C-alpha positions as a printed Julia matrix, in Angstrom:
596×3 Matrix{Float64}:
  52.54    9.98   30.87
  51.03    8.76   27.46
  47.79    8.16   29.03
  47.68   11.67   30.38
  48.61   12.92   26.98
  45.96   11.09   25.26
  43.44   12.24   27.81
  44.52   15.89   26.93
  44.07   15.41   23.11
  40.61   13.53   23.77
  39.13   16.47   26.05
  40.6    19.36   23.86
  39.39   17.69   20.5
  36.01   16.74   22.12
  35.61   20.21   23.08
  36.56   21.72   19.76
  34.36   19.4    17.96
  31.31   19.63   20.12
  31.69   23.21   20.24
  32.0    23.9    16.38
  28.95   21.1    16.2
  26.57   23.15   18.35
  27.13   26.58   16.94
  27.21   25.56   13.41
  24.0    23.12   13.94
  22.15   25.97   15.51
  23.06   28.31   12.79
  21.83   26.14    9.92
  18.63   25.21   11.98
  18.06   28.8    12.34
  18.2    29.1     8.47
  16.11   26.14    8.19
  18.95   24.03    6.28
  19.0    21.26    8.66
  21.63   19.74   10.96
  23.3    17.46    8.71
  24.78   20.51    6.6
  25.95   22.17    9.98
  27.83   19.06   11.07
  29.45   18.89    7.52
  30.66   22.3     7.46
  31.79   22.1    11.23
  34.03   19.01   10.41
  35.59   20.59    7.32
  36.37   23.7     8.9
  38.06   22.21   12.0
  39.48   19.34   10.36
  43.09   18.68    9.09
  41.91   20.16    5.43
  40.59   23.34    7.38
  41.9    25.08   10.58
  43.75   22.0    11.07
  42.27   22.09   15.04
  41.42   18.19   15.16
  42.95   15.34   13.53
  42.43   11.59   13.0
  39.26   11.9    10.8
  39.25    8.57    9.51
  39.69    7.0    12.98
  36.63    9.02   14.12
  34.65    8.24   11.13
  35.17    4.65   12.01
  33.94    4.9    15.31
  30.87    7.32   14.42
  29.54    4.65   11.7
  28.13    2.8    14.79
  25.72    5.79   14.65
  24.52    4.34   11.43
  23.94    1.01   12.92
  21.89    2.31   15.9
  19.94    4.11   13.18
  19.04    1.05   11.48
  18.57   -0.7    14.84
  15.97    1.81   15.62
  14.34    1.62   12.19
  14.0    -2.18   12.79
  12.0    -1.6    16.01
   9.43   -0.06   14.23
   9.14   -2.54   11.65
   7.08   -6.04   12.69
   8.06   -9.17   10.33
   4.54   -9.14    9.02
   5.0    -5.37    7.94
   8.19   -6.42    6.27
   6.53   -9.39    4.31
   3.99   -6.67    3.28
   6.63   -4.42    1.86
   8.36   -7.46   -0.36
   7.37   -6.13   -3.76
   8.61   -2.49   -2.68
  11.91   -3.95   -1.24
  12.79   -6.4    -3.68
  11.49   -4.98   -6.96
  11.54   -1.22   -6.62
  14.81   -1.41   -4.63
  16.35   -3.66   -6.86
  15.54   -1.68   -9.96
  16.62    1.46   -8.23
  20.09    0.09   -7.41
  20.55   -1.7   -10.82
  19.81    1.15  -12.9
  21.21    4.07  -11.14
  24.44    2.02  -10.85
  24.65    1.24  -14.69
  23.65    4.52  -15.79
  26.1     6.15  -13.41
  28.9     3.83  -14.13
  28.5     4.52  -18.0
  28.59    8.34  -17.46
  31.72    8.13  -15.27
  33.43    5.72  -17.91
  32.42    8.06  -20.61
  33.12   11.14  -19.32
  36.48   10.68  -17.37
  38.35    8.21  -19.35
  38.65    5.54  -15.99
  38.55    1.97  -16.93
  35.48   -0.12  -16.87
  36.55   -1.62  -13.57
  37.21    1.7   -11.82
  33.9     3.18  -13.51
  32.14    0.2   -11.97
  33.81    0.33   -8.73
  32.91    4.18   -8.44
  29.49    3.95  -10.25
  27.85    1.24   -8.42
  28.4     3.01   -4.87
  26.77    6.16   -5.96
  23.49    4.55   -6.74
  23.22    4.03   -2.86
  21.42    7.15   -1.03
  22.13    8.32    2.59
  20.03    6.55    5.0
  21.53    8.73    7.8
  19.99   11.72    6.33
  16.48   10.64    4.98
  15.48    8.4     7.76
  15.64   10.59   10.79
  13.75   13.03    8.65
  11.05   10.28    8.05
  11.16    9.24   11.65
  10.87   12.54   13.19
   7.87   13.71   10.9
   5.96   10.59   11.72
   6.16    9.65    7.71
   7.95    6.56    8.14
   4.75    4.63    8.3
   3.11    6.58    5.46
   2.69    4.99    2.05
   5.24    7.18    0.89
   7.71    6.59    3.69
   7.29    3.16    3.21
   8.24    3.27   -0.32
  11.26    5.39    0.4
  12.24    3.12    3.49
  11.8     0.22    1.05
  14.49    1.57   -1.18
  16.9     2.16    1.56
  16.69   -1.17    2.94
  17.18   -2.67   -0.42
  20.59   -0.47   -0.49
  21.67   -1.67    2.84
  21.14   -5.27    1.4
  23.01   -4.47   -1.69
  26.27   -3.64    0.09
  27.17   -7.42    0.21
  27.13   -8.01   -3.49
  28.78   -4.52   -4.07
  31.78   -5.55   -1.86
  31.53   -9.0    -3.75
  31.58   -7.25   -7.07
  34.54   -4.91   -6.35
  36.43   -7.72   -4.86
  35.95   -9.86   -8.03
  37.59   -7.02   -9.88
  40.41   -6.43   -7.62
  43.6    -5.95   -8.87
  45.33   -6.73   -5.47
  46.92  -10.27   -5.12
  45.96  -10.33   -1.47
  42.41  -10.31   -2.23
  42.82  -13.44   -4.3
  42.23  -15.54   -1.11
  39.12  -13.83   -0.17
  35.74  -15.64   -0.14
  33.52  -15.98   -3.31
  30.35  -14.04   -3.55
  28.15  -17.34   -3.03
  29.83  -18.01    0.23
  29.3   -14.48    1.36
  25.44  -14.82    0.66
  25.4   -17.91    2.45
  27.08  -16.3     5.34
  24.46  -13.53    5.03
  21.43  -16.28    5.08
  23.17  -18.01    8.12
  23.89  -14.94   10.09
  20.32  -13.45    9.77
  19.04  -16.83   10.82
  21.26  -16.95   14.0
  20.41  -13.71   14.79
  16.61  -14.4    14.71
  17.09  -17.47   16.81
  19.28  -15.53   19.21
  16.67  -13.09   19.77
  13.75  -15.64   20.07
  15.66  -17.96   22.59
  17.98  -15.7    24.28
  17.3   -12.11   23.98
  13.78  -12.17   24.76
  13.97  -14.06   28.15
  17.1   -12.0    28.79
  14.83   -8.82   28.69
  11.95  -10.42   30.47
  14.45  -11.16   33.37
  15.53   -7.53   33.41
  12.13   -6.2    33.4
  11.62   -7.97   36.24
  14.43   -6.73   38.2
  13.19   -3.04   37.38
  16.9    -1.86   36.66
  16.85    0.89   33.84
  20.69    0.9    33.54
  20.38   -2.94   32.77
  18.0    -1.94   29.77
  20.63    0.52   28.42
  23.17   -2.03   28.79
  21.18   -4.89   26.99
  20.09   -2.52   24.07
  23.69   -1.55   23.55
  24.93   -5.3    23.84
  22.35   -6.28   21.28
  23.17   -3.64   18.57
  26.85   -4.13   19.03
  26.67   -7.86   19.16
  24.6    -8.26   15.95
  26.81   -5.66   14.24
  29.92   -7.28   15.25
  28.6   -10.96   13.97
  28.09   -9.33   10.39
  31.78   -7.63   10.6
  33.29  -10.56   11.49
  31.67  -12.33    8.39
  32.76   -9.19    6.19
  28.99   -8.32    5.97
  26.69   -5.21    6.44
  26.94   -4.13   10.06
  24.01   -1.99    9.5
  21.95   -5.07    8.08
  22.75   -6.96   11.42
  21.61   -4.05   13.52
  18.43   -3.63   11.33
  17.63   -7.54   11.81
  18.15   -7.16   15.68
  15.52   -4.26   15.78
  13.2    -6.16   13.58
  13.56   -9.31   16.34
  12.53   -6.85   19.21
   9.51   -5.0    17.25
   6.91   -6.96   18.81
   8.47   -7.11   22.32
   6.69   -5.21   25.53
  10.1    -3.38   26.11
  10.59   -2.12   22.36
   9.74    1.54   23.67
  12.03    1.33   26.78
  15.01    0.11   24.48
  14.1     2.61   21.85
  14.22    5.63   24.47
  17.36    4.39   25.89
  19.36    3.84   22.49
  17.96    7.06   20.79
  20.53    9.5    22.66
  23.66    7.4    21.63
  22.34    7.46   18.01
  21.88   11.04   17.93
  25.36   11.65   19.51
  27.16    9.04   16.9
  25.2    10.3    14.27
  26.42   13.62   14.34
  30.04   12.64   14.84
  29.52   10.6    11.77
  28.9    13.96    9.74
  31.5    15.41   11.58
  34.08   12.98   10.71
  32.8    13.24    7.06
  33.44   16.82    6.92
  37.16   16.06    8.52
  38.07   13.55    6.07
  36.83   15.92    3.11
  40.07   16.39    0.91
  39.69   20.02    0.28
  42.87   20.43   -1.54
  41.52   17.84   -4.16
  38.15   19.67   -4.36
  40.07   23.27   -4.92
  42.37   21.62   -7.51
  39.35   20.14   -9.32
  36.63   22.39   -8.43
  34.65   22.46  -11.57
  34.89   18.52  -11.75
  33.77   18.05   -8.27
  30.7    20.41   -8.61
  29.51   19.22  -12.05
  29.67   15.6   -11.13
  27.89   16.33   -7.88
  25.1    17.98  -10.0
  24.8    15.35  -12.28
  24.69   12.47   -9.64
  21.84   14.33   -7.97
  19.99   15.01  -11.26
  20.48   11.55  -12.61
  19.23    9.75   -9.44
  16.33   12.18   -9.05
  15.15   11.49  -12.54
  15.57    7.73  -12.62
  14.1     7.24   -8.99
  10.94    9.43   -9.98
  10.51    7.38  -13.3
  10.85    4.14  -11.53
   8.29    5.31   -8.52
   5.96    6.11  -11.06
   6.01    2.85  -12.47
   5.49    1.4    -9.22
   2.26    3.31   -8.76
   3.15    6.8    -7.19
   1.77    9.66   -8.65
   4.06   11.84  -10.47
   4.29   14.57   -7.53
   5.01   11.86   -4.95
   7.54   10.07   -7.16
   9.34   13.47   -7.98
   9.44   13.78   -3.92
  10.93   10.6    -3.6
  13.25   11.28   -6.22
  14.65   14.56   -4.74
  14.61   12.66   -1.15
  16.94    9.8    -2.56
  19.03   11.82   -5.07
  22.23   12.29   -2.9
  25.19   10.0    -2.39
  25.29    7.87    0.45
  27.63    7.35    3.53
  28.28    3.66    2.73
  30.2     5.11   -0.65
  33.12    6.2     1.54
  33.31    2.48    2.81
  33.04    1.25   -0.71
  35.62    4.06   -2.36
  38.15    2.68    0.33
  37.54   -1.02   -0.79
  38.03    0.12   -4.48
  41.22    1.72   -3.3
  42.52   -1.19   -1.48
  41.62   -3.22   -4.4
  43.85   -1.15   -6.51
  41.0    -0.5    -9.0
  41.24    3.47   -8.17
  44.14    5.82   -7.08
  43.82    7.41   -3.66
  43.23   10.92   -5.43
  40.04    9.7    -7.38
  38.78    8.14   -3.81
  39.14   11.59   -2.35
  37.36   13.2    -5.43
  34.53   10.8    -5.36
  34.08   11.24   -1.39
  33.97   14.98   -1.89
  31.28   14.27   -4.7
  29.22   12.56   -2.56
  29.71   14.98    0.54
  28.65   17.74   -2.0
  25.57   15.72   -3.06
  24.87   15.18    0.7
  24.87   18.95    1.27
  22.0    19.52   -1.27
  19.71   17.4     0.77
  18.25   19.85    3.2
  17.45   22.04    0.1
  16.21   19.3    -1.84
  13.85   18.31    1.32
  12.1    21.62    1.52
  10.94   20.69   -2.23
  10.22   17.01   -1.71
   7.94   17.54    1.22
   5.56   19.8    -1.0
   5.55   16.76   -3.33
   5.47   14.2    -0.5
   2.03   14.89    0.73
   0.3    15.01   -2.87
  -3.07   13.47   -2.75
  -2.9     9.6    -4.32
  -4.68    9.67   -7.9
  -7.71    7.35   -6.74
  -8.38    9.89   -4.06
  -8.45   12.97   -6.36
 -12.77   13.21   -6.05
 -12.59   13.24   -2.24
 -12.93   16.94   -0.93
 -10.14   18.5     0.96
 -10.75   20.92    3.83
 -10.13   24.02    1.93
 -13.5    24.8     1.57
 -14.86   23.68    5.27
 -16.65   26.22    7.2
 -14.22   27.17   10.16
 -14.94   25.9    13.53
 -13.83   26.36   17.2
 -12.43   22.6    17.19
 -10.68   20.21   14.53
 -11.1    16.72   14.91
  -8.45   14.71   13.29
  -9.59   11.06   12.63
 -13.27   10.4    12.56
 -13.53    6.67   13.48
 -15.05    5.22   16.44
 -13.22    7.52   19.1
 -13.34   10.6    17.01
 -17.06   10.32   16.25
 -17.81   10.52   20.27
 -15.77   13.54   20.76
 -17.1    15.01   17.75
 -20.9    14.37   18.48
 -20.31   15.82   22.02
 -18.75   18.74   20.93
 -21.63   19.58   18.13
 -24.25   18.59   20.83
 -23.08   21.83   22.63
 -23.13   23.91   19.32
 -19.65   23.97   18.39
 -18.55   24.28   15.06
 -16.29   21.35   14.05
 -13.9    20.71   11.03
 -13.76   16.86   10.87
 -10.59   15.39    9.04
  -9.72   11.91    7.87
  -7.29   10.0     5.2
  -9.34    7.14    4.75
 -11.88    7.16    2.1
 -13.95    4.32    3.18
 -14.53    6.06    6.58
 -15.43    9.37    4.69
 -17.89    7.41    2.61
 -19.62    5.66    5.29
 -19.88    8.88    7.19
 -21.4    10.83    4.21
 -24.24    8.05    4.25
 -25.17    9.72    7.91
 -24.98   13.14    6.21
 -21.64   13.99    8.31
 -19.35   15.91    6.06
 -15.76   14.44    6.58
 -12.7    16.18    4.75
  -9.9    14.03    3.03
  -6.62   14.49    4.31
  -3.44   13.89    6.63
  -4.28   15.86    9.69
  -0.72   15.84   10.99
   0.35   18.2     8.24
   0.67   21.85    9.38
  -0.24   22.93    5.71
  -3.52   20.9     5.47
  -4.52   22.14    9.42
  -3.92   25.41    8.18
  -6.36   24.92    5.26
  -8.6    23.69    7.72
  -8.47   26.67    9.84
  -6.25   25.84   12.46
  -5.09   29.46   12.75
  -8.29   30.29   14.28
  -9.37   26.93   15.94
  -9.42   26.99   19.75
  -9.09   23.2    19.84
  -7.19   20.55   17.7
  -7.88   17.09   18.76
  -5.95   14.02   17.29
  -8.33   11.17   17.64
  -6.4     8.98   15.15
  -5.14    5.21   15.78
  -1.65    5.98   15.62
   0.84    4.6    18.41
   3.88    6.38   16.65
   2.32    9.94   17.47
   5.04   11.46   19.7
   6.1    14.69   21.02
   8.53   15.21   17.75
   5.45   14.8    15.45
   3.13   17.34   17.56
   5.93   20.05   18.56
   5.68   21.58   15.15
   2.09   21.6    14.95
   1.99   23.17   18.65
   4.51   26.07   17.6
   2.45   26.95   14.31
  -0.67   27.2    16.2
  -0.06   28.44   19.67
  -3.71   29.61   20.32
  -5.11   26.14   19.95
  -5.39   23.54   22.7
  -4.09   20.23   21.61
  -5.64   16.86   22.87
  -4.46   13.53   21.78
  -5.8     9.87   21.83
  -3.29    7.45   23.11
  -3.0     4.02   22.42
  -1.26    2.86   25.76
   1.06    4.03   28.61
   3.83    4.05   26.41
   2.43    6.47   24.01
   1.77    8.7    26.94
   5.49    8.46   27.61
   6.21    9.54   24.28
   4.15   12.61   24.56
   5.54   13.91   27.75
   7.93   16.49   26.23
   5.1    18.5    24.89
   2.34   20.76   26.45
  -1.04   19.1    25.91
  -4.28   19.82   26.93
  -5.08   16.48   27.4
  -4.11   12.98   26.6
  -6.61   10.13   26.9
  -5.85    6.29   26.81
  -8.17    5.03   24.27
  -9.56    1.97   26.55
  -8.88    3.43   29.95
 -12.27    4.69   30.92
 -14.24    1.49   29.2
 -11.8    -0.74   31.14
 -12.77    0.88   34.49
 -16.66    0.81   33.37
 -16.13   -3.07   32.81
 -14.23   -3.59   36.17
 -17.04   -1.75   38.26
 -19.38   -4.05   36.53
 -17.29   -7.11   37.12
 -17.37   -6.41   40.79
 -21.13   -5.57   41.0
 -21.74   -8.89   39.43
 -19.66  -10.63   42.07
 -21.68   -9.18   44.97
 -19.18   -6.17   45.93
 -21.06   -3.62   47.86
 -21.63   -0.33   46.13
 -19.73    1.59   48.74
 -16.76   -0.8    48.3
 -16.87   -0.74   44.55
 -16.76    3.13   44.57
 -13.79    2.94   46.93
 -11.87    0.69   44.77
 -12.58    2.63   41.73
 -11.4     5.96   43.36
  -8.28    4.2    44.78
  -7.26    2.7    41.37
  -7.51    6.07   39.69
  -5.42    7.54   42.33
  -2.91    4.77   41.92
  -3.18    5.43   38.18
  -2.56    8.93   38.25
   0.44    9.04   40.51
   1.92    5.9    38.67
   1.58    7.68   35.37
   3.21   10.87   36.86
   6.25    8.86   38.22
   6.46    7.08   34.97
   6.54   10.37   33.02
   9.27   11.78   35.44
  11.45    9.02   35.11
  10.95    8.17   31.77
  10.23    4.52   31.92
   7.11    2.02   32.51
   9.11    0.59   35.06
   8.67    3.5    38.04
   6.35    3.03   40.76
   5.62   -0.69   40.07
   4.85   -1.15   43.81
   1.83    0.76   43.26
   0.17   -1.63   40.98
  -2.72   -4.08   42.6
  -1.4    -7.74   42.81
  -2.91  -10.79   44.49
  -3.03  -10.34   48.09
  -2.1    -6.55   48.09
  -5.58   -5.06   47.34
  -7.08   -4.66   50.53
  -3.82   -3.39   52.28
  -3.68   -0.49   49.57
  -7.48    0.12   50.26
  -6.73    0.31   54.01
  -4.65    3.57   53.07
  -7.8     5.31   52.24
  -6.54    8.6    51.25
  -4.34    7.0    48.33
  -1.14    9.0    49.65
   0.85    5.62   48.81
  -0.65    5.54   45.42
């Protein structure tokens, strides 16, 4: 009977939560306010402090934090260790400066304006220095900006914030008035745990996880990829949790371990749906645990402190970003994007409450302050994007596409690939607008009397200034394997009259583009590789007719493999259609390609 009752509660609460989430997310997206604000409002409405339709916000919040863990894992998948090393200055200098400066200033504001003790002010002020990874990173990922210079600066700050959770927990533990915390490990021990845990994860990834993935890949069972992906994330998070460290940091390290794995894209595709669902549940739970009673009792304090938090962090981060080489427009964009409080603030406020540094009412009030600051993020993002794409200071002298003569086609990326496409179009007399964001490429092209305009051709506003409203074709010839359906869908919707073509790095990127209607996708080395294969057979003395038949059969096989891989969403589909030692003549004997 108890099991039946628990099932009834689970089903009824699940229906209410998902129904409210769907309704409010659709409503808020319709008005351009973002999904996060919709989740927060939905959770507050149906939660214990609202209509009381759903309870247990704290337990749901604990479960939903796995969504943040999965988010950091997916971010780690996109970062090779070499790239992390390249970002070390931004991570450990800019990130450190942001956390320390914002934490100290906010601590002083709380101490002098509220009458809290220094211990309480520190326990509240330092967590407020952290920003919302769960809000900022999905936006950077979905727009493809996480790999841009702007995105890398923002990501570096967020990564250091996550690394700083360990010392922040140590500081709160050192200030604790709770006798039960006296036996806790000192800070240097926790630092040692962190280093040892990261080293252990790296070794496990190299000698256990990669051989396991190779075995699963040979078996061809996609369900096992899902299981291995989730196991990797949860095992890394569980190890960190057992050592009282950041679970999100463990998941991030696990992702970095697999960043150069050939199975990275399969794992990413399998884990992404779980991340989306659990991250949505996290924001629902945040809305549920919001103490509306405390907010109603102190509305002026909550709203004014939320405004002070956003303004203070925006100003400090803008100043620091300028010191680290960003233009003031981009620095302001970063400041606005990172101005809110973060989800880890809820965790640290609970820690401070357990350490008897703050009362439960103070924890509720500052949790509400963080929530209200997070609610401002969708609005601030609208302004931040205007500044995010500001031109770098050393590139002011490069011409933008505003004055370009309108043409039938826009070529984004004028490197080796784009040059051939553009030359062929111009050879037929089509007007072509050329865009590239590499100054060196623009300067070289000018030596050949070729006018190439500076800019990021994946931006809708720049494409519009280039004449995309009138263009019949937009061809993305850039070397960017992260370009996917999510990045191109807004462009397709903004310019429905233009056919869109994409240069794809490999089959994985073709799969990443399967959810958008494109006029053409070309793998960059496909035709040249076939050409060399034909020449190789000729050198080996294969008769011309057999060479033609092998080429035709290979193309048929490849087309059908690609169609099946797109249909099933995995590279493992249709493995039997590949040529292998000993089966080439057997496949050729089919002649009509029905089995390809």
